[in-house]
C-alpha positions in Angstrom: -20.2 15.5 -3.5 -22.0 16.7 -0.4 -19.3 16.2 2.3 -21.9 16.7 5.1 -23.8 13.4 4.0 -23.2 10.7 6.7 -25.0 7.6 5.1 -22.3 5.3 3.9 -23.1 1.8 2.8 -20.4 -0.9 2.9 -20.6 -3.4 0.1 -18.6 -5.9 -1.8 -16.2 -4.6 -4.5 -17.2 -5.1 -8.1 -15.2 -4.7 -11.3 -17.0 -1.4 -11.9 -15.2 0.0 -8.9 -11.5 -0.2 -10.1 -11.4 3.5 -11.1 -12.7 4.7 -7.8 -10.6 2.2 -5.7 -7.4 3.3 -7.6 -8.3 7.1 -7.0 -8.6 6.3 -3.3 -5.4 4.2 -3.3 -3.5 7.1 -5.0 -4.8 9.6 -2.6 -3.6 7.6 0.4 -0.4 6.3 -1.2 0.8 9.0 -3.5 4.3 7.8 -3.8 2.9 4.4 -5.2 0.6 5.7 -7.8 -1.3 3.1 -9.8 -3.6 3.0 -12.8 -7.0 1.1 -12.7 -5.8 -1.5 -15.3 -2.8 -2.2 -13.0 -5.0 -2.9 -10.0 -7.3 -5.1 -12.2 -4.2 -7.0 -13.5 -3.0 -7.6 -10.0 -6.3 -9.0 -8.9 -6.7 -11.2 -12.0 -3.2 -12.6 -11.9 -3.3 -13.5 -8.2 -2.6 -17.2 -8.0 -5.6 -19.3 -7.3 -4.3 -20.4 -3.9 -4.1 -16.9 -2.7 -7.3 -15.6 -1.2 -8.3 -11.9 -1.5 -11.4 -9.9 -1.1 -12.3 -6.2 -1.1 -15.1 -4.0 0.1 -16.1 -0.4 -0.6 -17.7 2.4 1.3 -20.3 3.9 -1.0 -22.1 7.2 -0.3 -24.8 7.7 -2.8 -22.7 6.2 -5.6 -19.5 7.9 -4.6 -16.9 5.8 -3.1 -15.2 7.2 0.0 -13.2 4.1 1.1 -12.0 0.7 0.3 -10.6 -2.2 2.4 -9.8 -5.8 1.8 -7.4 -8.6 2.7 -5.0 -10.6 0.4 -2.3 -13.2 0.6 1.0 -12.3 -0.8 2.1 -15.0 -3.3 5.9 -14.2 -2.5 5.4 -15.0 1.2 2.4 -17.2 1.1 1.1 -18.9 4.0 -2.4 -20.3 4.2 -3.2 -18.5 7.5 -1.4 -15.2 7.0 -3.2 -12.2 5.5 -2.5 -8.5 4.7 -4.8 -5.6 5.2 -5.2 -3.0 2.4 -7.3 0.0 3.0 -7.7 3.6 2.0 -10.3 6.4 2.9 -10.8 9.7 1.1 -9.1 12.2 3.3 -12.2 14.3 3.4 -13.7 11.4 5.2 -11.1 10.7 7.8 -12.4 10.4 11.4 -15.9 9.9 10.4 -16.0 6.0 11.1 -15.7 4.9 7.5 -12.3 3.2 8.1 -13.6 1.7 11.3 -16.6 0.1 9.6 -14.6 -1.2 6.7 -12.1 -2.6 9.0 -14.7 -4.5 11.0 -16.0 -6.0 7.8 -12.6 -7.3 6.8 -11.7 -8.6 10.3 -14.9 -10.6 10.4 -14.1 -12.1 7.1 -10.5 -12.9 7.9 -11.5 -14.3 11.3 -13.6 -16.9 9.6 -10.2 -18.2 7.9 -8.4 -18.9 11.1 -5.6 -16.5 10.6 -2.2 -16.6 12.3 -1.5 -12.9 11.4 -3.1 -10.0 9.7 -0.5 -7.4 8.7 -0.6 -3.9 7.2 2.0 -1.4 6.2 2.1 2.2 6.9 4.5 5.1 6.7 5.8 7.3 9.5 4.2 10.3 7.7 0.8 8.8 8.0 -0.2 9.6 11.5 -3.9 9.0 11.0 -3.2 5.4 9.8 -0.6 4.9 12.4 -3.0 5.6 15.2 -5.8 3.5 13.5 -3.5 0.5 13.5 -2.3 1.1 17.0 -5.7 1.5 18.3 -6.6 -2.0 17.0 -3.7 -3.8 18.4 -1.2 -3.8 15.5 2.3 -3.7 16.6 5.3 -2.6 14.5 7.3 -5.7 13.6 9.4 -4.5 10.7 10.9 -1.1 9.6 12.1 -0.6 6.1 14.2 2.3 5.1 14.2 3.4 1.5 16.3 6.3 0.1 16.1 8.8 -2.7 18.8 10.6 -4.6 17.9 14.0 -6.0 19.7 13.7 -9.5 19.2 17.3 -10.3 21.3 18.4 -7.3 23.7 15.4 -7.0 27.3 16.1 -7.6 29.1 12.8 -8.7 32.6 14.5 -8.6 32.7 14.0 -4.7 33.0 10.3 -5.4 35.7 10.5 -8.2 38.5 9.4 -5.9 36.9 6.1 -5.2 35.6 5.1 -8.6 38.9 3.4 -9.7 39.1 1.3 -6.6 35.3 0.2 -6.9 35.7 -0.7 -10.6 39.0 -2.5 -10.0 37.1 -4.8 -7.5 34.8 -5.9 -10.4 31.9 -3.6 -9.9 30.8 -1.8 -13.0 29.3 1.7 -12.4 26.8 2.8 -15.0 24.3 5.6 -15.4 20.7 5.0 -15.7 21.0 6.2 -19.3 23.6 3.5 -20.1 21.3 0.9 -18.7 18.7 1.9 -21.0 16.2 3.0 -18.4 14.1 6.0 -19.6 12.3 6.8 -16.3 13.8 5.3 -13.2 11.3 4.5 -10.4 12.4 6.0 -7.1 10.7 5.4 -3.9 11.3 7.3 -0.7 10.1 7.7 2.7 10.1 5.2 5.4 7.4 2.7 5.9 6.5 0.2 8.6 5.0 -3.2 8.6 2.5 -3.8 11.4 1.0 -7.1 12.5 -1.8 -8.1 14.6 -1.8 -11.6 15.8 -5.0 -13.4 16.5 
């Protein structure tokens, strides 16, 4: 792909775009890797009352960005929307995200929104600045933690295990729970909202 090309067309997402959008998502959110079938399933299983739409940035058949809005079924409100976007890092600071965001914003504004929120991690300075420049403000901070099982020494907690178990809490290993590959998320991410 010629990285010097500058002609980028913004168009509506089609089902043929799942692989490329998933690639872009994974580039931008590597700790939350997805497969194309997973993204398709999320779209197809969205409740009918939850609106969503997506656009892509296409440079001669090569997708360099995506953006869209959706309503979360778990926190549904008819006038609250979430922004989801990702741009190929090779295309940062070339106007692709700005153009995608403008398309999403114009579409959401027609739906009379109360809020448009987005999430971003502290280690994503490009996206943090992008959101701040567009009036998003931090309204939630979520901490997650990770335990490096390869270097963890459980013996340092041996003294407290009897008291914990005496209180009715059962301590079990991941293997005892029958989980083959635990999912561990780490890093801190922020929720950002822009109120219209």
